[in-house]
C-alpha positions in Angstrom: 9.4 12.8 -3.6 9.9 14.3 -0.1 10.1 18.0 0.1 11.0 19.8 3.4 8.7 22.8 3.8 11.7 25.1 4.4 13.4 24.0 1.2 10.1 24.6 -0.7 10.0 28.1 0.8 13.4 28.9 -0.8 12.0 28.5 -4.3 8.3 29.5 -3.8 7.1 32.3 -1.4 5.2 30.7 1.4 2.7 32.6 3.6 3.6 33.1 7.2 2.6 30.2 9.4 1.7 27.9 6.5 1.5 24.2 7.6 2.5 21.1 5.7 -1.1 20.1 5.3 -2.0 23.4 3.8 0.9 23.3 1.3 0.0 19.7 0.4 -3.6 20.7 -0.2 -2.4 23.4 -2.5 -0.4 20.9 -4.5 -3.3 18.5 -4.7 -5.3 21.3 -6.3 -3.0 21.2 -9.4 -2.9 17.4 -9.5 0.1 16.3 -7.4 -1.0 13.4 -5.3 -0.2 13.8 -1.6 1.4 10.7 0.0 1.7 12.2 3.4 3.0 15.0 5.6 5.8 14.0 8.0 7.7 15.7 10.8 6.5 18.4 13.1 4.5 15.9 15.1 7.5 14.4 17.0 7.7 15.4 20.7 10.6 14.7 23.1 12.4 13.6 24.9 14.3 12.2 21.9 18.0 12.4 22.5 21.4 11.2 21.4 22.6 8.0 23.2 25.6 5.8 23.2 25.4 2.0 23.3 27.5 0.9 26.3 26.9 -2.8 26.0 24.3 -5.4 24.9 23.5 -9.1 25.1 21.9 -11.1 22.3 19.0 -13.1 23.6 17.4 -15.7 21.4 13.6 -16.1 21.8 11.3 -19.0 21.5 9.7 -17.5 18.4 13.0 -17.7 16.6 13.7 -14.0 16.9 16.8 -12.6 18.6 16.6 -9.4 20.5 19.3 -7.3 22.2 19.2 -6.2 25.8 21.1 -3.0 25.7 22.5 -0.5 28.2 22.5 3.0 26.6 24.0 6.2 28.0 21.7 9.1 27.4 23.6 11.7 29.5 21.4 13.8 31.8 18.5 11.5 31.0 20.1 8.4 32.6 18.3 6.7 35.4 19.7 8.1 38.6 22.3 5.8 40.2 22.6 3.6 37.1 24.4 5.7 34.6 22.3 4.3 31.7 18.9 3.0 30.6 18.0 -0.6 29.8 16.4 -0.9 26.4 15.2 -3.9 24.3 16.0 -3.6 20.6 15.2 -5.9 17.8 17.8 -4.5 15.4 21.4 -5.9 15.1 23.1 -3.3 12.9 25.0 -1.5 15.7 27.9 -2.2 18.0 29.1 -1.1 21.4 30.1 2.6 21.4 27.7 3.6 18.5 25.8 6.9 18.8 22.1 6.3 18.3 18.8 8.1 18.6 16.9 7.2 21.7 13.2 8.1 22.4 12.5 8.1 26.1 9.2 7.5 27.9 6.8 10.3 27.2 8.1 10.9 23.6 5.7 10.8 20.7 7.2 9.6 17.3 6.0 9.8 13.7 2.4 8.7 13.3 1.5 9.4 16.9 3.4 6.4 18.4 3.7 7.0 22.1 6.8 5.7 24.0 6.5 4.4 27.5 8.5 2.1 29.7 7.0 -1.4 29.2 7.9 -5.0 30.0 8.8 -7.0 27.0 11.0 -10.1 26.4 11.6 -10.5 30.1 12.9 -6.9 30.7 11.5 -3.5 31.3 12.5 -1.5 28.2 13.0 2.1 29.3 12.7 3.7 25.9 13.4 2.8 22.2 16.4 3.0 19.9 14.9 4.5 16.7 15.0 3.7 13.0 14.7 6.2 10.2 11.0 5.3 9.6 10.1 5.8 13.3 11.5 9.3 13.1 9.8 10.1 9.8 13.1 10.3 8.0 12.6 7.6 5.4 11.2 4.1 4.8 14.2 2.2 6.2 13.1 0.3 9.3 15.2 -2.9 9.2 18.0 -1.3 11.2 18.3 1.6 13.6 20.1 5.0 12.8 23.8 5.0 13.5 24.6 8.6 13.7 28.2 8.1 12.6 26.9 6.8 9.2 24.8 9.9 8.9 27.8 12.1 9.5 26.5 13.3 12.9 28.7 13.7 16.0 27.0 15.2 19.1 27.4 14.9 22.8 25.3 12.2 24.6 22.0 13.7 25.7 21.8 16.2 22.9 18.2 16.9 21.7 17.9 14.8 18.5 14.8 16.6 17.4 16.7 19.8 16.8 19.8 18.0 15.7 18.1 16.0 12.9 15.5 18.7 12.0 12.6 16.5 13.2 10.6 19.5 14.1 10.3 20.5 10.5 7.4 19.4 8.3 8.1 17.4 5.1 5.6 16.9 2.3 5.7 13.7 0.2 4.1 13.7 -3.2 3.6 10.8 -5.5 5.2 11.4 -8.9 3.3 9.8 -11.7 5.2 8.7 -14.9 4.1 11.9 -16.8 5.2 14.3 -14.1 9.0 13.8 -14.1 9.5 17.5 -13.4 8.0 17.0 -10.0 10.9 14.8 -9.0 12.7 17.9 -7.7 12.1 20.7 -5.2 12.2 23.0 -8.2 9.4 21.2 -9.9 7.2 21.0 -6.8 7.8 24.7 -6.0 6.8 25.6 -9.5 3.5 23.7 -9.1 2.9 25.4 -5.8 3.3 28.7 -7.4 0.9 27.8 -10.1 -1.6 26.7 -7.5 -1.4 29.7 -5.2 0.0 32.5 -7.4 3.1 32.7 -5.1 6.3 34.1 -6.5 8.6 31.4 -7.9 12.4 31.7 -7.9 14.1 29.2 -10.3 17.3 27.8 -8.7 18.5 26.8 -12.1 18.8 30.4 -13.3 22.5 30.8 -12.8 25.3 32.2 -14.9 27.1 29.3 -16.6 30.7 29.9 -18.0 31.2 29.2 -21.6 32.8 25.8 -22.4 36.5 25.6 -23.1 37.9 24.7 -26.4 40.3 22.2 -24.8 37.9 20.8 -22.3 37.9 17.2 -21.2 37.3 15.1 -24.3 33.7 13.8 -24.8 32.3 11.9 -27.8 28.6 10.9 -28.2 28.5 7.7 -30.4 25.2 6.0 -30.5 25.1 3.5 -33.3 21.8 1.9 -32.2 19.3 4.6 -31.2 16.0 3.6 -29.8 13.0 4.7 -31.8 15.4 6.9 -33.8 16.2 8.9 -30.6 19.8 9.3 -29.6 20.6 7.7 -26.2 22.5 10.8 -25.2 22.0 14.2 -26.9 23.9 16.4 -24.4 26.8 15.8 -22.1 28.3 18.4 -19.8 31.6 17.6 -18.1 33.0 19.8 -15.4 36.4 19.3 -13.7 37.2 20.4 -10.1 40.8 20.2 -8.9 42.1 19.9 -5.3 38.7 19.2 -3.7 38.2 17.1 -0.5 35.8 14.9 -2.3 35.6 12.2 0.3 35.2 14.6 3.2 31.9 15.3 5.0 29.4 17.7 3.5 28.1 20.6 5.6 25.5 19.7 8.2 22.7 21.7 6.6 23.1 19.7 3.4 23.2 16.4 5.3 19.9 17.4 7.0 18.3 18.2 3.7 19.3 14.8 2.3 18.0 13.0 5.5 14.7 14.8 5.2 14.4 13.7 1.6 15.0 10.1 2.7 18.7 9.8 1.5 21.7 9.0 3.6 24.7 11.4 3.6 27.9 9.7 2.4 30.6 12.2 1.4 31.0 15.7 0.0 31.1 14.6 -3.7 28.2 12.2 -3.4 26.1 14.5 -1.2 26.6 17.5 -3.6 25.4 15.5 -6.6 22.4 14.1 -4.7 21.5 17.6 -3.3 21.6 19.2 -6.7 19.6 16.3 -8.2 16.9 16.8 -5.5 17.0 20.6 -6.0 16.7 20.9 -9.8 15.9 17.3 -11.0 19.1 16.7 -13.0 21.0 13.5 -11.9 24.7 14.0 -11.7 27.6 11.6 -11.4 31.1 12.2 -10.0 34.1 10.4 -11.4 37.6 10.2 -9.9 39.5 12.2 -12.6 42.8 10.4 -11.8 41.1 7.1 -12.7 39.9 8.3 -16.1 41.8 7.9 -19.4 40.1 10.4 -21.8 38.2 10.9 -23.8 34.7 10.0 -22.4 32.8 8.0 -25.0 29.0 7.5 -24.7 28.1 4.4 -26.7 26.0 1.2 -26.7 27.3 -2.0 -25.2 29.3 -4.5 -27.2 28.9 -8.3 -27.1 30.4 -9.9 -24.0 31.0 -6.7 -22.0 30.6 -6.7 -18.2 30.5 -4.0 -15.6 30.9 -4.1 -11.8 28.5 -1.4 -10.6 28.7 0.6 -7.4 26.6 -2.0 -5.6 29.4 -4.6 -6.1 27.4 -6.6 -8.6 28.9 -7.8 -11.9 26.5 -7.2 -14.7 26.4 -8.7 -18.1 25.6 -5.9 -20.5 23.1 -6.0 -23.3 23.6 -4.3 -26.7 20.8 -1.9 -26.0 22.5 -0.7 -22.8 23.9 2.8 -23.1 27.4 3.1 -21.5 29.8 5.7 -20.3 33.3 4.6 -21.3 36.9 5.8 -21.6 40.0 4.8 -23.4 41.7 2.8 -20.7 43.4 -0.2 -22.3 44.5 1.7 -25.3 41.3 2.1 -27.4 38.5 4.6 -27.4 35.5 3.4 -25.5 37.5 0.4 -24.3 36.7 0.5 -20.6 33.1 0.6 -19.2 32.7 3.3 -16.5 28.9 3.4 -15.9 25.5 2.4 -17.0 24.3 5.7 -18.4 21.6 7.2 -16.4 21.4 4.3 -14.0 24.6 3.6 -11.9 28.3 4.2 -12.0 31.0 1.5 -12.0 33.3 0.6 -9.1 36.5 1.4 -11.1 36.1 5.1 -11.2 34.1 5.9 -8.1 35.2 8.7 -5.7 37.4 7.3 -2.9 39.2 8.6 0.1 42.2 9.5 -2.1 40.2 11.5 -4.6 41.2 15.1 -5.0 40.3 15.8 -8.7 36.7 15.2 -9.8 34.9 15.1 -13.1 31.2 15.9 -12.8 28.8 14.4 -15.4 25.6 16.2 -16.2 24.0 14.6 -19.2 20.6 14.2 -20.9 19.8 10.5 -21.6 16.9 9.1 -23.5 14.0 8.1 -21.2 13.2 4.8 -23.0 16.8 3.7 -23.1 17.3 4.3 -19.4 14.0 2.7 -18.5 14.8 -0.5 -20.4 18.3 -0.7 -18.9 17.0 -0.3 -15.3 14.4 -3.0 -15.8 16.8 -5.3 -17.6 19.2 -5.2 -14.7 16.6 -4.9 -12.0 18.4 -1.7 -10.9 16.0 1.1 -10.1 18.0 4.1 -8.8 17.2 7.8 -8.0 18.8 8.7 -11.3 17.0 6.2 -13.5 13.6 7.1 -11.9 14.1 10.7 -13.0 15.6 10.0 -16.5 12.8 7.5 -17.4 10.2 10.1 -16.6 11.9 12.9 -18.5 14.5 15.3 -17.3 14.6 19.0 -18.3 16.7 19.1 -21.5 18.0 22.6 -20.7 19.1 22.2 -17.1 22.3 20.1 -17.4 24.8 23.0 -17.6 23.1 24.9 -14.7 23.0 21.8 -12.5 26.7 21.2 -13.1 27.5 24.8 -12.3 25.6 24.5 -9.0 27.4 21.4 -8.1 30.8 22.9 -8.9 30.1 25.9 -6.8 29.2 23.7 -3.8 32.3 21.6 -4.2 34.5 24.6 -4.4 32.8 26.3 -1.4 32.8 23.3 0.9 35.6 21.2 -0.4 38.3 23.8 -1.1 38.5 23.0 -4.7 39.2 25.0 -7.9 37.1 25.1 -11.0 38.7 23.4 -14.0 37.9 22.8 -17.7 34.4 22.8 -19.0 33.0 20.6 -21.8 29.5 20.8 -23.3 28.7 18.5 -26.2 25.2 19.4 -27.4 23.4 17.4 -30.1 19.9 18.4 -29.2 17.3 19.1 -31.9 14.3 21.4 -31.6 10.8 19.9 -31.6 8.0 21.3 -33.8 5.3 23.2 -32.0 2.1 21.5 -31.0 -0.8 22.6 -33.1 -4.1 22.8 -31.2 -7.4 24.4 -32.0 -8.0 27.2 -29.6 -11.5 25.8 -28.7 -10.2 22.2 -28.2 -10.2 22.5 -24.4 -13.8 23.8 -24.5 -14.9 20.9 -26.7 -13.2 18.1 -24.8 -13.7 19.3 -21.2 -17.2 20.7 -21.7 -16.4 24.0 -20.0 -16.2 27.4 -21.8 -12.7 28.5 -21.0 -12.4 30.9 -24.0 -9.4 31.5 -26.1 -7.8 34.2 -23.9 -8.0 32.0 -20.8 -6.5 29.0 -22.6 -3.5 31.0 -23.7 -3.1 32.5 -20.3 -3.1 29.0 -18.6 -0.7 27.5 -21.1 1.8 30.4 -20.7 1.5 30.0 -16.9 2.7 26.4 -17.4 5.7 27.8 -19.2 4.6 27.3 -22.8 5.2 29.9 -25.5 2.0 30.4 -27.6 1.8 31.8 -31.1 -1.6 32.3 -32.6 -3.0 32.6 -36.1 -4.9 30.6 -38.7 -3.1 27.4 -39.8 -4.5 26.1 -43.1 -3.1 22.6 -42.5 -3.6 20.4 -39.5 -0.2 19.0 -38.6 1.3 16.5 -36.3 0.1 16.8 -32.7 -3.1 18.4 -33.8 -6.6 17.3 -33.1 -9.2 16.4 -35.8 -11.0 19.5 -36.9 -8.2 22.0 -36.7 -7.8 22.6 -40.4 -8.7 26.1 -41.3 -9.6 26.8 -37.7 -8.1 29.2 -35.1 -5.0 27.3 -34.2 -2.6 27.8 -31.4 1.1 27.0 -32.0 2.4 25.9 -28.6 6.0 25.2 -27.7 6.1 23.4 -24.3 8.9 24.3 -21.9 12.0 22.2 -21.7 11.0 20.6 -18.4 7.7 19.2 -19.9 8.7 16.5 -22.4 5.3 14.9 -21.8 3.5 17.7 -23.7 3.4 16.4 -27.2 -0.2 16.4 -28.3 -3.2 18.8 -28.2 -4.9 16.6 -25.6 -1.9 16.9 -23.3 -2.3 20.7 -23.4 -6.0 20.3 -22.8 -5.2 18.4 -19.6 -2.9 21.2 -18.5 -5.7 23.8 -19.0 -8.2 21.7 -17.1 -5.7 21.1 -14.3 -4.8 24.7 -13.7 -8.2 26.1 -14.2 -9.5 23.6 -11.5 -11.1 20.2 -11.9 -14.0 21.5 -9.9 -15.0 23.6 -12.9 -15.6 20.5 -15.0 -19.4 19.9 -15.2 -20.7 16.6 -14.0 -23.2 15.1 -16.5 -24.7 11.7 -15.7 -25.5 9.5 -18.7 -29.1 8.7 -19.2 -29.7 4.9 -18.7 -31.3 3.4 -21.9 -34.8 2.1 -21.4 -35.7 -1.5 -21.6 -32.4 -2.9 -20.3 -31.2 -4.1 -17.0 -28.9 -6.7 -15.4 -28.4 -10.0 -17.1 -29.1 -13.2 -15.2 -25.4 -13.9 -14.5 -25.0 -10.3 -13.2 -28.0 -10.7 -10.9 -26.8 -14.1 -9.8 -23.3 -12.9 -8.9 -24.7 -10.0 -7.0 -27.1 -12.2 -5.1 -24.3 -14.6 -4.2 -22.1 -11.8 -3.0 -24.9 -10.4 -0.9 -25.8 -13.8 0.6 -22.2 -14.7 1.5 -21.8 -11.2 3.1 -25.0 -11.7 5.1 -23.6 -15.1 6.1 -20.8 -13.3 7.9 -18.1 -13.4 5.3 -16.0 -10.5 3.9 -15.5 -10.1 0.2 -12.0 -9.5 -1.1 -10.6 -8.7 -4.5 -7.1 -10.1 -5.1 -4.6 -9.9 -8.0 -4.9 -12.9 -10.2 -1.2 -13.6 -10.3 0.6 -16.7 -8.8 4.1 -18.1 -8.7 5.6 -21.0 -10.6 5.5 -23.3 -7.5 1.9 -22.8 -6.6 0.8 -26.3 -7.8 3.5 -28.0 -5.7 2.8 -25.9 -2.6 -0.8 -27.1 -2.8 0.1 -30.7 -3.6 -1.8 -31.0 -6.9 -1.3 -34.2 -8.8 0.9 -34.1 -12.0 -2.1 -34.4 -14.3 -4.3 -31.9 -12.5 -6.0 -29.5 -14.9 -5.1 -26.6 -12.5 -1.4 -27.1 -13.2 -1.0 -25.7 -16.7 -0.9 -21.9 -16.3 -0.6 -19.0 -18.7 2.6 -17.0 -18.3 2.7 -13.2 -18.6 5.1 -11.5 -21.0 5.6 -8.6 -18.6 4.6 -9.6 -15.1 4.2 -7.0 -12.3 6.4 -9.3 -10.2 9.0 -11.9 -11.2 7.8 -13.9 -8.3 4.3 -14.2 -9.7 4.6 -14.5 -13.5 1.5 -16.7 -14.1 -2.3 -16.2 -14.2 -4.2 -18.2 -11.6 -6.1 -21.3 -12.7 -8.2 -21.4 -9.5 -9.2 -18.8 -6.9 -8.0 -20.5 -3.7 -4.2 -19.6 -3.9 -4.9 -15.8 -4.2 -7.6 -16.0 -1.6 -5.0 -17.7 0.8 -2.6 -14.8 0.1 -5.2 -12.3 1.2 -5.8 -14.4 4.3 -2.1 -14.5 5.1 -1.8 -10.7 4.9 -4.6 -10.4 7.3 -3.2 -13.0 9.6 0.1 -11.1 9.6 -1.7 -8.1 10.8 -3.3 -9.9 13.8 -6.6 -10.9 12.3 -6.8 -14.5 13.5 -10.5 -15.1 12.8 -11.2 -14.9 9.1 -14.2 -15.5 6.9 -13.3 -14.4 3.3 -14.8 -14.9 -0.1 -14.0 -13.9 -3.7 -15.9 -14.0 -6.9 -13.6 -13.7 -9.9 -12.3 -15.2 -13.1 -9.5 -17.7 -13.6 -7.5 -18.6 -16.7 -7.6 -22.2 -18.0 -5.3 -22.4 -21.1 -6.3 -25.3 -23.2 -3.3 -24.6 -25.5 -0.6 -22.9 -23.4 1.5 -22.3 -26.4 -1.2 -20.6 -28.5 -0.3 -17.1 -29.6 -2.9 -14.6 -30.8 -2.2 -13.0 -34.2 -1.5 -9.3 -34.3 -4.2 -7.5 -36.3 -3.0 -5.0 -38.9 -3.0 -1.3 -37.9 -3.7 0.2 -41.3 -7.3 -0.9 -41.4 -10.2 -2.1 -39.2 -9.8 -5.7 -38.1 -12.0 -8.1 -40.1 -14.3 -10.6 -38.6 -11.7 -13.3 -39.5 -9.0 -11.3 -37.7 -11.1 -11.1 -34.6 -12.1 -14.8 -34.8 -8.4 -15.7 -35.0 -7.6 -13.7 -31.9 -10.6 -15.1 -30.0 -9.6 -18.7 -30.8 -6.2 -18.1 -29.2 -7.6 -16.7 -26.0 -7.7 -19.1 -23.1 -11.0 -20.0 -21.3 -11.7 -17.7 -18.4 -14.5 -19.1 -16.3 -15.8 -17.4 -13.2 -15.4 -19.1 -9.8 -16.4 -18.4 -6.2 -14.0 -19.2 -3.4 -14.5 -19.2 0.4 -11.9 -19.5 3.1 -12.5 -19.8 6.9 -9.9 -19.8 9.7 -10.1 -19.3 13.4 -13.4 -18.9 15.2 -16.6 -19.1 13.3 -18.5 -18.0 16.4 -16.8 -15.7 18.8 -16.6 -16.6 22.5 -18.5 -14.4 25.0 -20.6 -14.4 28.1 -23.0 -16.8 26.3 -20.4 -19.5 25.7 -16.9 -20.5 24.6 -17.4 -19.9 20.9 -16.9 -22.4 18.1 -13.9 -22.8 15.7 -14.7 -23.0 12.0 -14.7 -26.6 10.6 -15.3 -28.4 7.3 -19.1 -28.2 7.8 -19.0 -24.4 7.6 -17.2 -24.6 4.3 -19.8 -27.1 3.0 -22.6 -24.9 4.3 -21.2 -21.8 2.5 -21.0 -23.8 -0.7 -24.6 -25.0 -0.3 -25.6 -21.4 0.4 -24.3 -20.5 -3.1 -26.5 -23.1 -4.6 -29.6 -22.2 -2.6 -29.1 -18.5 -3.6 -29.4 -19.6 -7.2 -32.4 -21.9 -6.5 -30.2 -25.1 -6.8 -30.0 -28.0 -4.5 -26.4 -29.3 -4.5 -25.6 -32.9 -3.6 -22.7 -33.4 -1.1 -20.6 -36.5 -1.7 -17.3 -37.5 0.1 -14.3 -37.2 -2.2 -10.5 -37.1 -2.3 -9.3 -33.9 -4.0 -6.1 -31.9 -3.4 -5.5 -29.6 -1.5 -8.3 -30.8 0.8 -8.0 -33.2 3.7 -8.8 -36.7 2.2 -11.1 -37.5 5.1 -12.8 -34.1 5.3 -13.4 -33.2 1.7 -16.8 -33.0 0.0 -17.6 -33.0 -3.7 -20.6 -30.9 -4.7 -22.6 -32.0 -7.6 -25.7 -30.8 -9.5 -27.5 -33.1 -11.9 -24.5 -35.4 -11.8 -22.0 -32.7 -12.7 -19.2 -31.8 -10.3 -19.4 -28.1 -9.6 -16.9 -27.7 -6.8 -15.3 -28.9 -3.6 -15.4 -27.9 0.0 -13.9 -29.0 3.3 -10.8 -28.8 5.5 -7.5 -28.1 3.9 -4.8 -30.8 4.1 -2.6 -30.3 7.3 0.6 -30.3 5.2 -0.7 -27.6 2.9 -1.8 -25.6 5.9 1.6 -25.9 7.5 3.4 -24.9 4.3 1.2 -21.8 3.9 1.5 -20.8 7.5 -2.3 -20.9 8.0 -4.0 -21.6 11.3 -4.7 -25.3 11.9 -7.8 -26.8 10.4 -8.3 -23.9 7.9 -11.3 -24.7 5.7 -12.1 -23.6 2.1 -14.6 -24.1 -0.7 -14.4 -23.3 -4.4 -17.2 -23.6 -7.0 -17.6 -23.3 -10.7 -19.9 -20.3 -10.8 -20.5 -20.3 -14.6 -21.8 -23.8 -14.4 -24.2 -22.9 -11.6 -25.4 -19.8 -13.3 -26.1 -21.7 -16.5 -28.0 -24.4 -14.6 -30.0 -21.9 -12.6 -31.6 -20.2 -15.7 -34.0 -17.4 -15.0 -36.1 -16.8 -11.9 -38.9 -19.3 -11.7 -42.4 -18.9 -10.4 -42.7 -18.5 -6.7 -44.1 -21.5 -4.8 -47.2 -20.9 -2.7 -46.8 -20.9 1.1 -49.0 -23.2 3.0 -50.8 -21.8 6.0 -51.5 -25.2 7.6 -49.5 -26.6 10.5 -46.3 -28.5 10.3 -46.0 -32.2 11.2 -42.7 -33.3 12.7 -41.3 -36.8 12.3 -37.8 -38.1 13.2 -36.1 -41.3 12.0 -32.9 -43.0 12.8 -31.4 -45.3 10.1 -28.5 -47.7 10.3 -26.5 -48.1 7.1 -23.0 -49.3 6.0 -20.3 -46.8 6.9 -19.5 -46.2 3.2 -23.0 -45.1 2.3 -23.1 -41.2 1.9 -25.5 -39.3 4.0 -26.6 -37.5 0.9 -27.7 -40.9 -0.7 -29.8 -41.7 2.4 -31.4 -38.2 2.3 -32.2 -38.6 -1.4 -34.0 -41.9 -0.6 -36.0 -40.3 2.1 -37.1 -37.5 -0.2 -38.1 -39.9 -2.9 -40.2 -42.1 -0.4 -41.9 -39.3 1.5 -43.3 -37.7 -1.7 -44.9 -34.3 -2.0 -45.8 -33.9 1.6 -42.1 -33.7 2.6 -41.1 -30.0 3.1 -37.6 -30.5 4.4 -35.2 -33.1 5.7 -32.2 -32.4 7.9 -29.4 -34.7 9.2 -29.0 -33.8 12.9 -27.0 -36.7 14.3 -24.3 -39.3 13.3 -23.3 -42.1 15.6 -20.9 -45.1 15.2 -20.3 -47.6 18.0 -20.4 -51.2 19.1 -24.1 -51.1 19.7 -24.8 -50.9 16.0 -22.0 -53.1 14.7 -18.6 -52.9 13.1 -18.6 -50.9 9.8 -22.0 -49.4 10.4 -23.3 -46.0 11.3 -26.5 -44.5 12.5 -28.0 -41.4 10.8 -30.8 -39.4 12.4 -32.9 -37.2 10.2 -35.6 -34.7 11.1 -38.5 -34.9 8.6 -40.9 -31.9 8.3 -44.2 -32.6 6.6 -46.9 -30.2 5.5 -49.9 -30.3 3.1 -50.8 -27.2 1.0 -54.6 -27.6 1.5 -55.2 -29.3 4.9 -53.9 -30.2 8.3 -52.2 -33.5 8.2 -53.6 -36.2 10.5 -51.2 -38.3 12.6 -51.9 -41.3 10.4 -51.0 -39.3 7.2 -47.7 -38.1 8.8 -46.9 -41.6 10.0 -47.6 -43.1 6.5 -45.3 -40.5 4.8 -42.6 -41.3 7.4 -43.0 -45.1 6.8 -42.9 -44.6 3.0 -39.6 -42.7 3.4 -38.1 -45.4 5.5 -39.1 -48.1 3.1 -37.5 -46.2 0.3 -34.3 -45.9 2.3 -34.4 -49.7 3.0 -34.8 -50.5 -0.7 -32.4 -48.0 -2.2 -29.5 -47.9 0.3 -30.0 -51.0 2.5 -30.9 -49.0 5.6 -32.4 -50.5 8.7 -34.5 -48.4 11.0 -32.9 -48.2 14.4 -34.9 -49.6 17.2 -37.3 -51.4 14.8 
């Protein structure tokens, strides 16, 4: 919710000279999360310009830019009559009035504008979008002032014209704070925080409804949770209004500052009142209606073309606004209640008579309809969070007054169908806030804070603890609290406790650290995971934490075989995104998505790792039984649930792209290759005290010639190497991107506890090198194992440092050079002892893998 500071000041008294940051800090104090403060930081020259002509110029990267000549009046380049500007948008035509920032201007976020060479031209300024001016999130196209209802001479100062010098506060409205989806609600919170005087814009005199008002019937034959889909419907008629004409400039500016685009008087008035008091409104063309209005649930087979020109198949749970066109009551569908109107009855250029709807719809009904049709609107976002049940008539009156004042209309008939029922008071022990929060507020302070919220509080001793009470209230000092109409979220005693803590100040809540129980510590798996994360970070990699959700095509994108165990995935009943409805079965896909986001932001050299769980459903169709709610689940109930849960092993993934060693004065640098991925995998094993065996393998999505299988005690624990070029191309990754993924649970189980430390020898090291020729198909790991077996206890380490294949050693053969390091724990080795150990290692290689010592 974006709130201009001047609009906030109309409803809450602001101190002289208050800034947006100060006002935002005051709102944060009472729990409204600040998203940002916009405006006020833009400096000119930012002016109105007219596009004289342009040329579309395709670029080698596939993008098309426009080379434009723009008339900016007195700011034109002398002798040219215009300025040349490169623009990436294509939503404008010649003759359009646009907003142009010239060299020297500073836009939202501190972006400085200067003349610069780009796409083969010197761009002498920038044509601005709404986001660049801090007027909204839209940035795919530039502002066309005609669409915003603005007409001003070329060269006019756009900062003053669009109100860009005014600060705007944006707050994040959580699902339980629907009242803050209005300037009225935010102003009330500001007043609570600062003690400022609050003026309620909804306190207006509303005429009594007419007996012969426009017919309205509320017929809900399928209420959700027993709640009517609509319990109040106010209909106001305005005759002779210029509904399709422009709204006043001050109203347009307010809408623009709130991130909405002005359209017409009728639409702008309904949006303005919605932003002001939080009550969504809808305007119907009265001439297109055949009364009465009937609010009902959808019937089988019904359809509606909504204002966005989409034909929607309606569900029996959808609540509809209908009329009697076609000869029967409720025969024609006019709108999805609380979500969006239909195209048949929208206000058009010919509209002179308007019917305004101000209704109260059930939050759950609206939320389900909006999600079912994937149609989130400004109205639905407010209704699903809870709209003030008492504000409908006042909101309609405010809208009618604005239409009459600015559209030349005349007030008509008034209808107010009210089926609302009162809710019982919330029973709460007067000391409940003290007990739950841990701070001694006292009874008087609790009552004072609740009344400040808008609650009415009656006190006395209630012998029976009722609904909404907290355990322990029977026979205690009980407060009977009636929440205000704009707070439908206050239903339980704990809700009221939160209000007390919020208004009194979260800083008053004492911080008490729990005492760690003695004799406990981290488990071996916990220590192992932390050690691996620390080792990989010290290895130069960055840890990431990704969402474990993937799309339906992930297995095909990575080229997995049809029978690959990573293909079967568990689907989510209510996914966060329809594009990612499954839980990952391995870590690499989500790790790649993190890499792609970083690459898109210019980070071309990446070294990432993640430690997390995956989901391997052995029975994808298994459904866990629902335990009863009237008793504690039995061990059998819990066992049944456990048996239906899929296996969720932990894995560790590594991804490397770009340079592994950066270039500098010391050299050209080095790109990451498959050996780095293998090295990272071996590091995981070494951290746990395990020596992993590396064997060449073919395993998607790795390159068949640069893929290593990692084993421990004959069990495959992971793979590492370079990703397949086709996979890299499909994912848009840099060429030769490398990755590794290991079964962490298997490694942790194999590592056991921490063993005894081996003594460190203080005697000198003996160095021996050997070069062995073997068949090309013999793995280097097998040769290394043979050398270890032959050298015996004196061998401290063995390392492969060279591989050679050429005509000198024969077709189908390769030469492997190893560095042997020998040391005795109790003496200095003689040359003869070192040579004997080396010779024994060579003999073992000859016997076990058919090696031939090179040069022998």
